[in-house]
mmCIF file of the C-alpha atoms, coordinates in Angstrom:
data_MODEL
# 
_entry.id   MODEL 
# 
loop_
_atom_site.group_PDB 
_atom_site.id 
_atom_site.type_symbol 
_atom_site.label_atom_id 
_atom_site.label_alt_id 
_atom_site.label_comp_id 
_atom_site.label_asym_id 
_atom_site.label_entity_id 
_atom_site.label_seq_id 
_atom_site.pdbx_PDB_ins_code 
_atom_site.Cartn_x 
_atom_site.Cartn_y 
_atom_site.Cartn_z 
_atom_site.occupancy 
_atom_site.B_iso_or_equiv 
_atom_site.pdbx_formal_charge 
_atom_site.auth_seq_id 
_atom_site.auth_comp_id 
_atom_site.auth_asym_id 
_atom_site.auth_atom_id 
_atom_site.pdbx_PDB_model_num 
ATOM 1  C CA . MET A 1 1  ? -3.659  -63.303 12.226  1.00 0.00 ? 1  MET A CA 1 
ATOM 2  C CA . PHE A 1 2  ? -0.408  -64.562 10.844  1.00 0.00 ? 2  PHE A CA 1 
ATOM 3  C CA . ASN A 1 3  ? 1.877   -66.995 12.127  1.00 0.00 ? 3  ASN A CA 1 
ATOM 4  C CA . ARG A 1 4  ? 5.631   -66.298 10.666  1.00 0.00 ? 4  ARG A CA 1 
ATOM 5  C CA . ASP A 1 5  ? 6.774   -69.481 11.327  1.00 0.00 ? 5  ASP A CA 1 
ATOM 6  C CA . GLN A 1 6  ? 3.579   -71.297 9.624   1.00 0.00 ? 6  GLN A CA 1 
ATOM 7  C CA . ASN A 1 7  ? 2.902   -68.431 7.024   1.00 0.00 ? 7  ASN A CA 1 
ATOM 8  C CA . THR A 1 8  ? -0.770  -69.036 8.059   1.00 0.00 ? 8  THR A CA 1 
ATOM 9  C CA . LYS A 1 9  ? -3.411  -66.038 7.549   1.00 0.00 ? 9  LYS A CA 1 
ATOM 10 C CA . ILE A 1 10 ? -6.715  -65.758 9.375   1.00 0.00 ? 10 ILE A CA 1 
ATOM 11 C CA . GLY A 1 11 ? -8.160  -62.249 8.863   1.00 0.00 ? 11 GLY A CA 1 
ATOM 12 C CA . THR A 1 12 ? -11.338 -60.295 10.264  1.00 0.00 ? 12 THR A CA 1 
ATOM 13 C CA . ILE A 1 13 ? -12.906 -56.738 9.948   1.00 0.00 ? 13 ILE A CA 1 
ATOM 14 C CA . THR A 1 14 ? -14.268 -54.357 12.371  1.00 0.00 ? 14 THR A CA 1 
ATOM 15 C CA . ASN A 1 15 ? -17.793 -52.780 12.375  1.00 0.00 ? 15 ASN A CA 1 
ATOM 16 C CA . GLU A 1 16 ? -18.599 -49.073 12.124  1.00 0.00 ? 16 GLU A CA 1 
ATOM 17 C CA . LYS A 1 17 ? -18.045 -49.299 15.909  1.00 0.00 ? 17 LYS A CA 1 
ATOM 18 C CA . GLY A 1 18 ? -14.857 -50.829 15.540  1.00 0.00 ? 18 GLY A CA 1 
ATOM 19 C CA . SER A 1 19 ? -15.806 -54.037 17.117  1.00 0.00 ? 19 SER A CA 1 
ATOM 20 C CA . TYR A 1 20 ? -14.608 -57.329 15.645  1.00 0.00 ? 20 TYR A CA 1 
ATOM 21 C CA . LYS A 1 21 ? -14.514 -61.067 16.294  1.00 0.00 ? 21 LYS A CA 1 
ATOM 22 C CA . ILE A 1 22 ? -11.667 -63.739 15.609  1.00 0.00 ? 22 ILE A CA 1 
ATOM 23 C CA . SER A 1 23 ? -11.422 -66.879 16.412  1.00 0.00 ? 23 SER A CA 1 
ATOM 24 C CA . VAL A 1 24 ? -8.076  -68.118 17.527  1.00 0.00 ? 24 VAL A CA 1 
ATOM 25 C CA . PRO A 1 25 ? -7.370  -71.882 16.828  1.00 0.00 ? 25 PRO A CA 1 
ATOM 26 C CA . ASP A 1 26 ? -5.783  -74.160 19.714  1.00 0.00 ? 26 ASP A CA 1 
ATOM 27 C CA . SER A 1 27 ? -2.730  -74.380 16.784  1.00 0.00 ? 27 SER A CA 1 
ATOM 28 C CA . LEU A 1 28 ? -2.031  -70.656 16.482  1.00 0.00 ? 28 LEU A CA 1 
ATOM 29 C CA . LYS A 1 29 ? -2.898  -69.756 20.282  1.00 0.00 ? 29 LYS A CA 1 
ATOM 30 C CA . ASN A 1 30 ? 1.335   -68.676 20.243  1.00 0.00 ? 30 ASN A CA 1 
ATOM 31 C CA . SER A 1 31 ? 0.968   -66.564 17.085  1.00 0.00 ? 31 SER A CA 1 
ATOM 32 C CA . GLU A 1 32 ? 1.015   -62.744 16.771  1.00 0.00 ? 32 GLU A CA 1 
ATOM 33 C CA . ILE A 1 33 ? -1.906  -60.830 15.371  1.00 0.00 ? 33 ILE A CA 1 
ATOM 34 C CA . VAL A 1 34 ? -1.398  -57.825 13.143  1.00 0.00 ? 34 VAL A CA 1 
ATOM 35 C CA . PHE A 1 35 ? -4.136  -55.140 13.415  1.00 0.00 ? 35 PHE A CA 1 
ATOM 36 C CA . SER A 1 36 ? -4.020  -52.571 10.714  1.00 0.00 ? 36 SER A CA 1 
ATOM 37 C CA . SER A 1 37 ? -5.886  -49.674 9.227   1.00 0.00 ? 37 SER A CA 1 
ATOM 38 C CA . VAL A 1 38 ? -5.645  -47.244 6.739   1.00 0.00 ? 38 VAL A CA 1 
ATOM 39 C CA . GLY A 1 39 ? -4.283  -44.108 8.313   1.00 0.00 ? 39 GLY A CA 1 
ATOM 40 C CA . TYR A 1 40 ? -3.109  -45.724 11.316  1.00 0.00 ? 40 TYR A CA 1 
ATOM 41 C CA . PHE A 1 41 ? 0.455   -47.610 12.412  1.00 0.00 ? 41 PHE A CA 1 
ATOM 42 C CA . ASP A 1 42 ? 0.045   -51.356 12.543  1.00 0.00 ? 42 ASP A CA 1 
ATOM 43 C CA . LYS A 1 43 ? -0.086  -53.104 15.829  1.00 0.00 ? 43 LYS A CA 1 
ATOM 44 C CA . VAL A 1 44 ? 1.288   -56.531 16.601  1.00 0.00 ? 44 VAL A CA 1 
ATOM 45 C CA . VAL A 1 45 ? 0.088   -58.268 19.513  1.00 0.00 ? 45 VAL A CA 1 
ATOM 46 C CA . SER A 1 46 ? 0.285   -61.741 20.666  1.00 0.00 ? 46 SER A CA 1 
ATOM 47 C CA . ALA A 1 47 ? -2.661  -64.287 20.562  1.00 0.00 ? 47 ALA A CA 1 
ATOM 48 C CA . LYS A 1 48 ? -2.198  -64.038 24.604  1.00 0.00 ? 48 LYS A CA 1 
ATOM 49 C CA . GLU A 1 49 ? -1.993  -60.930 25.013  1.00 0.00 ? 49 GLU A CA 1 
ATOM 50 C CA . LEU A 1 50 ? -4.869  -60.270 23.151  1.00 0.00 ? 50 LEU A CA 1 
ATOM 51 C CA . LEU A 1 51 ? -7.174  -62.289 25.651  1.00 0.00 ? 51 LEU A CA 1 
ATOM 52 C CA . ALA A 1 52 ? -5.728  -60.657 28.544  1.00 0.00 ? 52 ALA A CA 1 
ATOM 53 C CA . ASN A 1 53 ? -6.437  -57.073 26.738  1.00 0.00 ? 53 ASN A CA 1 
ATOM 54 C CA . ARG A 1 54 ? -9.364  -57.098 23.907  1.00 0.00 ? 54 ARG A CA 1 
ATOM 55 C CA . HIS A 1 55 ? -9.205  -53.335 23.917  1.00 0.00 ? 55 HIS A CA 1 
ATOM 56 C CA . ILE A 1 56 ? -6.707  -52.267 20.863  1.00 0.00 ? 56 ILE A CA 1 
ATOM 57 C CA . VAL A 1 57 ? -6.150  -48.924 20.036  1.00 0.00 ? 57 VAL A CA 1 
ATOM 58 C CA . LEU A 1 58 ? -3.876  -47.992 16.769  1.00 0.00 ? 58 LEU A CA 1 
ATOM 59 C CA . ASP A 1 59 ? -1.509  -44.730 16.519  1.00 0.00 ? 59 ASP A CA 1 
ATOM 60 C CA . TYR A 1 60 ? -2.213  -41.923 13.998  1.00 0.00 ? 60 TYR A CA 1 
ATOM 61 C CA . LYS A 1 61 ? 0.013   -42.227 10.752  1.00 0.00 ? 61 LYS A CA 1 
ATOM 62 C CA . ALA A 1 62 ? 0.367   -38.771 9.359   1.00 0.00 ? 62 ALA A CA 1 
ATOM 63 C CA . THR A 1 63 ? 1.250   -39.075 5.580   1.00 0.00 ? 63 THR A CA 1 
ATOM 64 C CA . ILE A 1 64 ? 3.009   -36.393 3.529   1.00 0.00 ? 64 ILE A CA 1 
ATOM 65 C CA . LEU A 1 65 ? 1.558   -36.393 0.171   1.00 0.00 ? 65 LEU A CA 1 
ATOM 66 C CA . ASP A 1 66 ? 3.284   -34.751 -2.663  1.00 0.00 ? 66 ASP A CA 1 
ATOM 67 C CA . ALA A 1 67 ? 0.642   -32.062 -4.929  1.00 0.00 ? 67 ALA A CA 1 
ATOM 68 C CA . VAL A 1 68 ? -2.570  -33.377 -5.922  1.00 0.00 ? 68 VAL A CA 1 
ATOM 69 C CA . VAL A 1 69 ? -4.159  -32.179 -9.137  1.00 0.00 ? 69 VAL A CA 1 
ATOM 70 C CA . VAL A 1 70 ? -7.723  -32.264 -9.245  1.00 0.00 ? 70 VAL A CA 1 
ATOM 71 C CA . SER A 1 71 ? -9.821  -31.760 -12.809 1.00 0.00 ? 71 SER A CA 1 
ATOM 72 C CA . ALA A 1 72 ? -12.752 -32.071 -14.293 1.00 0.00 ? 72 ALA A CA 1 
ATOM 73 C CA . LYS A 1 73 ? -13.256 -33.568 -17.964 1.00 0.00 ? 73 LYS A CA 1 
ATOM 74 C CA . LYS A 1 74 ? -16.388 -32.827 -19.915 1.00 0.00 ? 74 LYS A CA 1 
ATOM 75 C CA . MET A 1 75 ? -17.407 -35.902 -21.708 1.00 0.00 ? 75 MET A CA 1 
ATOM 76 C CA . LYS A 1 76 ? -20.657 -36.192 -23.789 1.00 0.00 ? 76 LYS A CA 1 
ATOM 77 C CA . GLU A 1 77 ? -22.964 -39.287 -24.003 1.00 0.00 ? 77 GLU A CA 1 
ATOM 78 C CA . LYS A 1 78 ? -25.154 -40.029 -27.513 1.00 0.00 ? 78 LYS A CA 1 
ATOM 79 C CA . ASP A 1 79 ? -28.550 -40.843 -26.294 1.00 0.00 ? 79 ASP A CA 1 
ATOM 80 C CA . ASP A 1 80 ? -31.197 -41.642 -29.155 1.00 0.00 ? 80 ASP A CA 1 
ATOM 81 C CA . ARG A 1 81 ? -34.304 -39.955 -26.725 1.00 0.00 ? 81 ARG A CA 1 
ATOM 82 C CA . ALA A 1 82 ? -32.624 -36.725 -25.699 1.00 0.00 ? 82 ALA A CA 1 
ATOM 83 C CA . LYS A 1 83 ? -29.022 -34.825 -25.708 1.00 0.00 ? 83 LYS A CA 1 
ATOM 84 C CA . ILE A 1 84 ? -27.325 -36.072 -22.398 1.00 0.00 ? 84 ILE A CA 1 
ATOM 85 C CA . THR A 1 85 ? -24.235 -34.453 -21.188 1.00 0.00 ? 85 THR A CA 1 
ATOM 86 C CA . SER A 1 86 ? -22.255 -35.709 -18.293 1.00 0.00 ? 86 SER A CA 1 
ATOM 87 C CA . PHE A 1 87 ? -19.358 -34.996 -16.128 1.00 0.00 ? 87 PHE A CA 1 
ATOM 88 C CA . SER A 1 88 ? -16.677 -37.257 -15.373 1.00 0.00 ? 88 SER A CA 1 
ATOM 89 C CA . TYR A 1 89 ? -14.455 -36.001 -12.225 1.00 0.00 ? 89 TYR A CA 1 
ATOM 90 C CA . LEU A 1 90 ? -10.823 -37.791 -12.267 1.00 0.00 ? 90 LEU A CA 1 
ATOM 91 C CA . PHE A 1 91 ? -9.129  -37.872 -8.718  1.00 0.00 ? 91 PHE A CA 1 
# 
């Protein structure tokens, strides 16, 4: 929750099903709530609007990426008991 006038921030997260719980103090009942998630556009909803409709749907946000290079680098670890080779994958 973000109140632009008071610069107040109150946050919450969803569970794996998208359910959430947020408590809105009376002092912020005229504030706006910003819902955001990676891969989606932000959605701004007034606290009053949220009371009327608690079902919020975010729209997908397609992002074009530049070329991505994936490589693996072989690294060796020294162990006094046995020789162990490990791999580190860089993404």
